[in-house]
C-alpha atoms as one frame of an Amber mdcrd trajectory, in Angstrom:
protein
  86.137  64.206 121.790  84.223  64.462 118.549  85.699  63.570 115.176  83.630
  66.252 113.436  85.763  68.218 111.033  88.438  65.524 110.744  89.158  64.617
 107.156  90.207  61.020 106.757  92.707  59.980 104.135  91.008  57.721 101.590
  94.288  56.033 100.745  95.320  58.547  98.109  98.660  60.167  98.740  98.289
  63.808  99.681 101.152  66.207 100.032 101.775  67.522 103.533 100.763  71.125
 104.212 103.217  73.925 103.613 105.329  74.542 106.757 103.871  77.979 107.494
 100.292  76.697 107.062 101.079  73.751 109.349 102.597  76.114 111.919  99.494
  78.322 111.860  97.287  75.252 112.277  99.416  74.133 115.241  99.186  77.584
 116.840  95.400  77.622 116.401  95.181  74.155 117.954  97.318  75.205 120.932
  95.203  78.339 121.419  92.086  76.169 121.465  93.284  73.103 123.396  96.286
  74.370 125.359  99.833  73.014 125.482 100.401  69.392 126.516 102.122  69.194
 129.908 105.069  67.266 128.466 105.958  70.118 126.064 108.379  72.901 127.077
 106.765  75.855 128.859 107.793  78.360 126.191 106.846  76.211 123.178 103.832
  78.353 122.218 105.876  81.572 122.333 108.666  79.984 120.288 106.153  78.757
 117.685 104.629  82.252 117.483 108.094  83.742 117.002 108.884  81.216 114.260
 105.645  82.115 112.462 106.435  85.818 112.749 109.919  85.310 111.276 108.514
  83.233 108.422 105.991  85.969 107.621 108.720  88.643 107.748 110.898  86.581
 105.401 107.968  86.244 102.991 107.534  90.031 102.831 111.233  90.833 102.323
 112.210  92.747  99.250 109.305  95.176  98.961 109.974  98.783  97.923 109.678
 100.116 101.462 112.687  98.032 102.534 114.889  99.772  99.958 114.060 103.204
 101.389 114.626 101.989 104.952 117.994 100.428 104.064 119.082 103.603 102.259
 118.145 105.697 105.301 120.037 103.342 107.641 123.145 103.489 105.458 122.993
 107.285 105.373 122.408 107.602 109.127 124.774 104.918 110.438 127.108 103.703
 107.692 130.775 104.206 108.554 134.053 102.341 108.771 132.827 100.922 112.102
 129.266 100.014 111.074 128.674  98.159 107.804 125.638  96.604 106.130 125.258
  93.485 104.001 124.275  94.129 100.386 120.691  93.184 101.333 120.363  93.463
 105.116 117.383  92.083 107.025 114.683  94.629 107.866 112.190  94.293 110.704
 109.425  96.883 110.478 107.642  98.040 113.612 104.978 100.637 114.369 107.366
 103.554 114.902 110.219 102.618 112.595 112.378  99.702 111.559 115.458  97.759
 112.567 118.100  97.070 109.917 120.748  94.414 110.511 124.300  95.728 110.524
 127.828  94.673 111.370 129.770  96.460 114.100 133.566  96.414 113.932 135.416
  95.272 117.061 139.165  95.922 116.884 141.380  93.003 117.853 143.103  95.293
 120.377 139.809  95.402 122.332 139.816  91.639 122.836 141.322  90.210 125.986
């Protein structure tokens, strides 16, 4: 294994990378080298999912979310389905998911 491209610390203290940057570097390394046998089988998929959630969280609050949330409230808001003041939005190709609360009456519980 070559050490080309490895930057050695010259003794100066350097801050660690930001978590999302470190996660992307880890994913790139796994894609290149593969997953060590001692790691869980679904580690790569879980790391990809974590990166996706971090990226979604970073894009929260844009103007499109407000329109999506308003549409969800108009379409589904009721006494049985409620939304947080700022619900999570997950945008896909054909639409979006908006987090909501569904009421379950105590009488339905066994």
